[in-house]
C-alpha positions in Angstrom: 162.3 40.9 -3.8 158.9 41.7 -5.1 156.5 38.7 -4.9 153.5 38.3 -7.2 150.7 36.4 -5.9 147.9 34.5 -7.9 145.5 37.4 -7.3 147.9 40.1 -8.5 148.8 37.8 -11.5 145.2 37.4 -12.6 144.5 41.0 -12.2 147.5 41.9 -14.5 146.4 39.4 -17.2 142.8 40.8 -17.2 144.5 44.3 -18.2 146.5 42.8 -21.0 145.4 41.5 -24.5 147.9 38.9 -25.7 147.2 39.9 -29.3 148.3 43.6 -28.5 151.5 42.4 -26.8 152.6 39.8 -29.3 151.6 42.2 -32.1 154.2 44.6 -30.9 156.8 41.9 -31.6 155.6 40.7 -35.0 153.0 41.3 -37.7 149.8 39.2 -36.9 147.3 38.3 -39.6 143.7 37.4 -38.6 142.4 34.3 -40.4 139.0 33.1 -38.8 139.2 33.4 -35.0 142.9 33.0 -34.8 145.9 35.4 -35.5 148.9 33.9 -37.4 152.5 35.1 -37.9 155.9 33.7 -38.7 157.2 32.6 -35.3 159.1 35.5 -33.4 160.4 33.4 -30.8 164.2 33.3 -30.3 166.0 30.5 -32.2 163.1 29.8 -34.5 163.1 31.4 -38.1 160.5 30.5 -40.7 158.9 31.8 -43.8 155.7 30.0 -43.7 153.4 31.2 -40.6 152.9 28.5 -38.2 152.6 30.7 -34.9 149.1 31.0 -33.8 147.6 33.5 -31.3 144.1 32.7 -29.6 142.6 35.9 -28.3 139.6 34.2 -26.8 141.9 31.9 -24.7 144.6 34.5 -24.3 147.5 31.8 -25.3 149.7 31.3 -28.2 151.2 28.2 -29.9 153.7 27.6 -32.4 153.2 24.5 -34.6 156.6 24.7 -35.9 159.0 24.8 -32.8 156.2 23.5 -30.5 156.4 26.3 -27.9 153.3 28.0 -26.4 151.8 29.5 -23.3 150.3 32.9 -22.2 151.5 36.4 -22.3 153.8 36.0 -19.4 155.7 33.0 -20.9 156.0 34.9 -24.2 157.7 37.9 -22.7 160.0 35.5 -20.8 160.9 33.9 -23.9 161.3 37.1 -26.1 163.2 39.2 -23.6 165.3 36.4 -22.2 164.1 37.3 -18.6 162.8 35.2 -15.6 159.3 35.3 -14.3 159.8 38.0 -11.9 161.3 40.4 -14.7 158.6 39.4 -17.0 156.0 40.3 -14.6 157.8 43.7 -14.0 157.8 44.6 -17.7 154.2 43.7 -17.9 153.1 45.8 -15.0 155.1 48.7 -16.8 153.0 48.0 -20.0 149.8 47.7 -18.2 150.4 50.8 -16.2 149.9 48.9 -13.1 151.8 49.6 -9.8 154.2 47.0 -8.4 153.3 45.3 -5.2 155.2 46.2 -2.1 158.7 44.8 -1.6 158.4 42.1 1.0 161.8 43.3 2.4 163.3 39.7 2.6 165.9 40.4 0.1 167.7 43.6 -0.9 168.3 44.6 -4.5 171.1 43.5 -6.6 172.9 46.8 -6.3 173.0 46.6 -2.4 174.1 43.0 -1.9 176.9 40.5 -3.1 175.6 37.7 -5.0 177.2 34.8 -7.1 179.1 36.1 -10.0 176.5 34.3 -12.3 173.8 36.6 -11.1 173.0 38.8 -14.0 172.0 41.7 -11.9 175.2 41.6 -10.1 177.1 41.8 -13.4 174.9 44.6 -14.6 175.9 46.6 -11.3 179.5 46.0 -12.0 179.2 47.2 -15.6 177.4 50.4 -14.4 180.2 51.1 -11.9 182.8 50.6 -14.7 180.8 52.9 -17.0 181.0 55.7 -14.3 184.5 55.1 -13.8 185.4 55.6 -17.4 183.2 58.8 -17.4 185.0 60.3 -14.5 188.3 59.2 -16.2 187.5 61.3 -19.2 187.9 64.5 -17.2 191.5 63.5 -15.9 194.7 64.9 -17.1 195.6 61.4 -18.5 192.7 61.6 -20.9 193.7 64.8 -22.7 194.3 62.9 -25.9 190.8 61.3 -25.7 189.2 64.7 -25.4 191.4 66.2 -28.2 190.1 63.4 -30.3 186.4 64.1 -29.5 187.0 67.7 -30.2 188.6 66.9 -33.5 185.5 64.9 -34.4 183.3 67.8 -33.6 181.4 66.2 -30.7 180.1 68.6 -28.0 179.5 68.0 -24.3 175.8 67.1 -25.2 176.8 64.0 -27.2 179.6 63.1 -24.9 177.3 63.0 -21.8 174.2 61.6 -23.8 176.2 58.7 -25.0 178.1 58.3 -21.8 181.5 58.3 -23.4 184.5 57.7 -21.2 188.1 56.9 -21.2 190.5 54.1 -20.3 193.9 55.5 -19.8 195.9 52.4 -18.6 195.6 48.6 -18.0 195.2 48.6 -14.1 193.1 51.5 -12.7 189.7 49.9 -13.6 190.7 46.6 -12.1 191.6 48.4 -8.8 188.5 50.5 -8.8 186.3 47.6 -9.1 188.3 45.7 -6.4 187.6 48.7 -4.0 183.9 48.5 -4.9 183.7 45.0 -3.7 183.7 42.9 -6.8 185.7 39.7 -7.1 188.1 38.9 -10.0 185.8 36.1 -11.0 183.0 38.7 -11.4 185.0 41.2 -13.3 186.2 38.5 -15.8 182.4 37.3 -16.0 181.3 40.7 -16.9 183.7 41.0 -19.8 185.1 44.3 -18.4 188.4 42.7 -17.2 190.5 40.0 -18.7 193.0 37.6 -17.3 196.6 37.1 -18.8 197.9 33.5 -18.2 201.2 34.6 -19.6 201.7 37.5 -17.2 199.5 36.1 -14.3 197.4 39.4 -14.0 194.0 40.9 -14.5 193.7 43.9 -16.9 191.2 46.3 -18.6 189.7 44.5 -21.5 189.5 47.8 -23.6 192.5 49.4 -22.1 193.8 52.8 -23.4 190.8 53.4 -25.5 188.0 55.8 -25.9 185.0 54.1 -24.3 181.6 53.7 -25.7 179.2 51.9 -23.4 176.7 49.5 -25.0 173.3 49.9 -23.2 170.3 47.6 -23.6 166.8 48.8 -24.1 166.1 48.8 -20.2 169.1 51.3 -19.7 171.5 48.8 -18.3 175.2 49.0 -19.4 175.9 45.6 -20.7 179.2 45.9 -22.7 181.7 48.4 -23.9 183.3 49.2 -27.2 186.7 50.8 -27.2 188.5 52.8 -29.9 192.2 53.5 -29.9 193.3 57.1 -30.1 196.7 57.0 -31.5 198.2 54.7 -34.3 199.0 51.4 -33.0 199.4 47.6 -34.1 196.3 46.7 -32.3 192.8 46.8 -33.9 191.2 50.1 -34.1 188.0 48.8 -32.3 187.7 46.3 -29.7 184.4 45.1 -28.2 183.5 43.1 -25.0 183.1 39.4 -25.8 179.7 37.6 -25.1 178.9 37.3 -21.5 175.9 36.3 -19.5 174.5 39.8 -19.9 175.6 40.6 -23.3 175.1 38.7 -26.6 176.2 40.8 -29.6 173.8 38.8 -31.7 170.8 40.1 -29.7 171.5 43.7 -29.4 172.3 46.9 -31.2 174.2 50.1 -30.4 171.8 53.0 -29.3 169.1 50.5 -28.7 168.2 52.6 -25.6 168.0 55.7 -27.6 165.7 54.1 -30.2 163.5 53.0 -27.3 163.3 56.6 -26.0 162.5 58.0 -29.4 159.6 55.6 -29.9 158.3 56.5 -26.5 158.5 60.1 -27.5 156.7 59.7 -31.0 155.2 56.3 -31.3 156.3 53.7 -34.0 159.1 55.0 -35.9 158.8 55.8 -39.7 162.2 54.2 -40.2 165.4 53.3 -38.4 168.9 54.0 -40.0 171.4 51.2 -39.4 175.0 52.3 -39.8 178.2 50.3 -39.0 179.9 52.1 -36.0 179.6 54.0 -32.9 181.0 57.4 -34.2 178.5 57.3 -37.2 175.6 56.7 -34.8 176.7 59.5 -32.7 177.2 61.9 -35.6 173.9 61.2 -37.1 172.4 61.8 -33.6 174.1 65.2 -33.4 172.8 66.2 -36.9 169.2 65.6 -35.7 168.7 61.9 -36.9 167.4 60.2 -33.9 166.3 56.9 -35.2 169.7 55.3 -35.8 171.5 52.2 -34.5 174.7 50.5 -35.2 175.3 46.7 -36.1 178.8 47.0 -34.4 180.5 45.5 -37.5 178.7 42.0 -37.0 176.7 40.1 -39.6 173.0 40.9 -39.2 171.1 38.3 -37.0 167.4 37.1 -36.8 167.4 38.4 -33.3 168.5 41.9 -34.3 165.9 41.9 -37.2 163.2 41.1 -34.6 164.6 43.9 -32.4 164.2 46.4 -35.1 160.6 45.1 -35.8 159.5 46.3 -32.5 160.3 49.8 -33.5 159.7 50.2 -37.1 158.5 48.6 -40.3 161.3 50.3 -42.6 165.1 49.9 -42.2 167.5 52.1 -43.9 170.8 50.4 -44.3 173.7 52.9 -44.5 177.1 51.2 -44.5 180.3 52.6 -45.8 180.3 53.8 -49.5 183.0 51.5 -50.6 182.3 48.6 -52.9 183.2 46.0 -50.4 180.8 47.5 -47.9 178.1 47.5 -50.4 178.6 43.8 -51.3 178.7 43.0 -47.5 175.5 44.9 -47.2 173.5 42.7 -49.6 174.6 39.4 -48.2 173.0 39.9 -44.8 169.8 41.9 -45.6 167.6 39.0 -46.7 167.2 38.3 -42.9 165.4 41.7 -42.4 163.2 40.9 -45.2 162.3 37.5 -43.9 161.2 39.1 -40.5 158.8 41.5 -42.1 160.9 44.6 -42.6 161.0 46.8 -45.7 164.6 47.2 -46.5 166.1 50.1 -48.3 169.9 50.7 -49.0 171.3 54.1 -48.7 174.3 54.8 -51.2 176.9 57.3 -50.0 179.0 59.1 -52.5 182.8 58.9 -53.0 183.4 56.1 -50.6 182.4 58.3 -47.6 180.9 57.0 -44.3 177.9 58.7 -42.7 180.1 60.7 -40.3 182.4 62.1 -43.0 179.5 63.0 -45.3 177.8 65.0 -42.7 180.9 66.8 -41.5 182.1 67.6 -45.0 178.9 68.3 -46.9 176.3 68.8 -44.2 173.0 67.3 -42.9 171.1 68.2 -46.0 173.2 66.0 -48.3 172.9 63.1 -46.1 169.1 63.6 -46.0 169.1 63.5 -49.8 170.8 60.1 -49.7 168.2 58.9 -47.3 165.4 60.1 -49.6 167.1 58.3 -52.5 167.5 55.0 -50.8 166.8 52.2 -53.1 164.6 49.1 -52.2 167.0 46.0 -51.8 166.1 44.5 -55.1 166.8 47.6 -57.0 170.2 47.8 -55.1 171.0 44.4 -56.0 170.3 45.2 -59.7 172.4 48.3 -59.4 175.3 46.4 -58.0 175.1 43.8 -60.9 174.8 46.7 -63.6 177.7 48.7 -62.1 179.8 45.4 -62.0 179.2 44.3 -65.5 180.8 45.4 -68.7 177.8 45.5 -70.9 179.9 46.6 -74.0 181.1 42.9 -74.3 179.1 40.0 -75.1 179.9 37.9 -72.1 179.4 41.0 -69.8 176.0 41.7 -71.2 175.1 38.1 -70.9 176.2 38.1 -67.3 174.3 41.2 -66.4 171.0 39.9 -68.0 171.4 36.5 -66.3 172.3 37.8 -62.9 169.5 40.4 -63.2 166.9 37.7 -64.1 168.1 35.6 -61.1 167.5 38.5 -58.9 164.1 39.3 -60.3 163.1 35.7 -60.1 163.4 35.8 -56.2 160.7 38.6 -55.9 157.4 37.3 -54.6 155.4 40.3 -55.8 154.3 39.6 -59.6 153.6 43.3 -60.2 157.2 44.3 -59.0 158.6 41.5 -61.3 156.7 42.8 -64.1 158.0 46.3 -63.4 161.7 45.1 -63.1 161.3 43.1 -66.2 160.3 46.3 -68.2 163.3 48.1 -66.8 165.7 45.4 -67.8 164.1 45.2 -71.3 164.7 49.0 -71.7 168.2 48.7 -70.6 169.2 45.5 -72.4 167.4 46.1 -75.6 165.9 42.6 -75.5 162.1 42.0 -76.0 159.9 41.6 -72.9 158.7 38.2 -74.0 162.2 36.8 -74.3 163.2 38.0 -70.9 159.9 36.5 -69.4 160.8 33.1 -71.0 164.2 33.2 -69.5 163.0 34.4 -66.1 160.9 31.4 -65.8 164.0 29.1 -65.9 165.4 30.7 -62.7 162.2 29.9 -60.7 162.8 26.8 -58.5 159.9 24.4 -57.7 159.3 26.5 -54.5 158.8 29.6 -56.6 160.7 32.8 -55.7 160.6 32.0 -52.1 163.3 29.3 -52.3 166.5 30.9 -50.7 168.4 28.1 -49.4 170.6 28.0 -52.5 172.7 31.1 -52.6 173.3 33.1 -55.8 176.2 32.2 -57.8 177.7 35.7 -57.2 178.7 34.7 -53.7 180.6 31.6 -54.8 182.3 32.9 -57.9 180.5 30.6 -60.3 178.2 31.3 -63.4 175.2 28.8 -63.9 172.3 28.6 -66.3 168.9 27.0 -65.1 166.7 27.2 -62.2 168.0 27.0 -58.6 166.6 23.4 -58.5 168.5 22.4 -61.6 171.8 24.0 -60.4 171.6 22.3 -57.0 170.7 18.8 -58.5 173.5 19.1 -61.0 176.1 20.2 -58.3 175.0 17.5 -55.8 175.3 14.8 -58.6 178.7 16.1 -59.7 180.0 15.9 -56.1 179.1 12.2 -55.7 180.3 11.4 -59.3 183.8 12.8 -58.4 183.8 11.5 -54.9 184.3 14.9 -53.2 185.3 14.6 -49.5 182.1 16.4 -48.3 179.8 14.1 -50.3 180.0 11.0 -48.1 176.7 10.3 -46.9 174.3 9.1 -49.6 170.9 10.5 -49.5 168.2 8.1 -48.1 165.4 9.7 -50.1 164.5 10.8 -53.7 165.7 14.3 -54.0 165.7 14.9 -57.7 162.8 16.4 -59.7 164.2 15.3 -63.0 163.7 11.7 -64.0 167.2 11.3 -65.7 169.0 13.0 -62.9 167.2 10.7 -60.3 168.1 7.5 -62.3 171.7 8.8 -62.6 172.0 9.2 -58.8 170.7 5.6 -58.4 173.3 4.5 -60.8 176.1 6.3 -58.9 174.9 5.2 -55.6 174.9 1.5 -56.8 178.6 2.0 -57.9 179.6 3.7 -54.5 177.8 1.0 -52.4 179.6 -1.8 -54.4 182.8 0.1 -54.0 183.3 0.3 -57.8 184.9 3.1 -59.7 182.6 5.5 -61.5 184.0 5.8 -65.1 182.8 8.6 -67.4 182.6 6.2 -70.3 180.0 4.1 -68.4 178.1 7.3 -67.5 177.9 8.2 -71.2 176.6 4.8 -72.0 174.1 5.2 -69.2 172.9 8.7 -70.3 172.7 7.7 -74.1 172.3 10.2 -76.8 169.1 11.6 -75.4 170.5 12.7 -72.1 174.2 13.2 -73.1 173.8 17.1 -73.0 172.4 17.0 -69.5 175.2 14.6 -68.3 177.7 17.2 -69.6 176.2 19.9 -67.6 176.3 17.6 -64.5 179.9 16.8 -65.0 180.8 20.5 -65.4 179.0 21.7 -62.2 182.0 21.6 -59.9 184.2 23.9 -62.1 181.6 26.7 -61.7 182.3 27.1 -58.0 185.4 28.1 -56.4 187.0 25.3 -54.6 187.3 27.0 -51.2 183.3 27.5 -51.4 182.3 24.0 -52.6 181.6 22.3 -49.3 179.3 25.2 -48.1 177.7 25.4 -51.5 177.1 21.5 -51.5 175.4 21.7 -48.1 173.1 24.7 -49.3 172.2 22.7 -52.6 171.5 19.7 -50.4 169.4 21.7 -48.1 167.3 23.0 -51.1 166.8 19.5 -52.5 165.6 18.2 -49.2 163.1 21.0 -49.0 161.9 20.6 -52.5 161.5 16.9 -51.8 159.4 17.7 -48.7 157.3 20.3 -50.6 156.6 17.8 -53.3 155.3 15.2 -50.7 153.4 17.9 -48.8 151.5 18.9 -52.1 150.8 15.3 -52.8 149.4 14.7 -49.3 147.3 17.7 -49.4 145.8 16.6 -52.5 145.1 13.1 -51.1 143.6 14.8 -47.9 141.2 16.7 -50.0 140.0 13.6 -52.0 140.1 11.1 -49.1 136.8 10.1 -47.7 137.8 7.8 -45.0 138.2 9.5 -41.7 141.0 7.3 -40.3 142.9 7.7 -43.5 142.6 11.5 -43.3 143.9 11.6 -39.7 146.9 9.6 -40.9 147.5 12.0 -43.8 147.0 15.0 -41.5 149.5 13.5 -39.1 152.2 13.3 -41.7 151.3 16.8 -43.0 152.0 18.1 -39.4 155.3 16.0 -39.3 156.4 17.5 -42.8 155.6 21.0 -41.5 158.1 20.5 -38.7 160.7 19.2 -41.2 160.4 22.1 -43.6 160.8 24.5 -40.6 164.0 22.8 -39.7 165.3 23.0 -43.3 165.0 26.8 -43.5 
């Protein structure tokens, strides 16, 4: 084991600039003598920058999650590695030779360690991958080779991606046992599973074509397997999460992406596809900057991985409508992590592999060049899914389009999109602009806690805040099972809705029924129209989605309440002359900032 003394550590730190290191993971903006960013640390997602980097002191601090330290602790956090491995990574970055091995311990590939040792598990997975590669040449793997030939893959792709074959349930287990691994280690790695019913250990991806999943450091950390013949089993099967593999924190072909970046520098774009074969097909056609999400929903961790390599992500999922709708739902994560997102539409329901094999590389390249910005793609889906020849269809098209446009933070882009909607709908720009203002919540276009009505099957009118307040109120009025805990704060921006909530709360606390006649009397003639909207709110959301929608609404209202208090406090702080009072206000502002970050 290499040991790093204090002198070596100080020399390494002198060769690194924390701004450069952290800047390779996120976009830093300088304000005064400090650099600011949305926190890139795992487990913390925010929209308002609270992560500060001090170049003079060579340290960082996040005022949202509270974590801080130097460049070494940052790498330990970001790469999920220990101190030793963080030092190794930083030495590589600084082009600084490692100290001599003290010889007291051998490497993980040469000695047995506890099964929880990640390096031991990585060694096991490497041996399993080599076993699969060797298997692909055997007589038993003829059907695997025939399949690869049918898909047009050459030896170059097969070797380059380390493809292999599993031909039965037992050979891998026996091989790993001969290599000195315990059954406990095999199961811990994810390569082998145990059947309680049969009382035996078996290959987790048995009888499949094998795709090794390799991390950015070249380590095999998991496997994907595809069945070759028709079967009742799922076509693809992946290794489950293990101590060395978390599907939320990796992407297929990440190692290839790293090699491409090392060769050409920061990439102009990265294409993200759904599956292994699409990745390999694109690579064969000359598209090197490509990764696959392995069929999982996009995560914050994956977005941050991509941010290290590029600023632009081209999403290219299957061309069917279900695939397109699934595409939209997860892409806000990429936007929130500073990536420009464009959506590639493929013709005739083809996937990338099929399009290239049937129509050639040039046709696929045209699709990439015609990729739409995410907001334009959303508007296209709404337009394609609406029957504008009917009054209700046109109304839905306009309303949903305005809701999408309202979430754009760029006012110039909003204006451009409104003009386009004006030309397509035949309505005046001024009328569309007036309606657009109704869709903006108190937090402006950046409020995203409340999902669009499309996801829930409902149809609403009003701003996000109005929709949320009505739905929450309605849930309490009708004693929905998920609306049990009464809010302990003022969540409503509208005076009548706040008074109505107080009225409903009093009835609930006194264990008295909430009669609609009493509600009508309480509302009076002036507020009767608003009361009707409140009472109708539940019917606008499918029953199966109401609990999730309620929680989203409540989150938005809590965030809005915190924002209102924050705005008031900032105004008080600016006007307050008493130093002690200013300190108290500043303390509360800091507390609210933490609360807001937790409510995202």
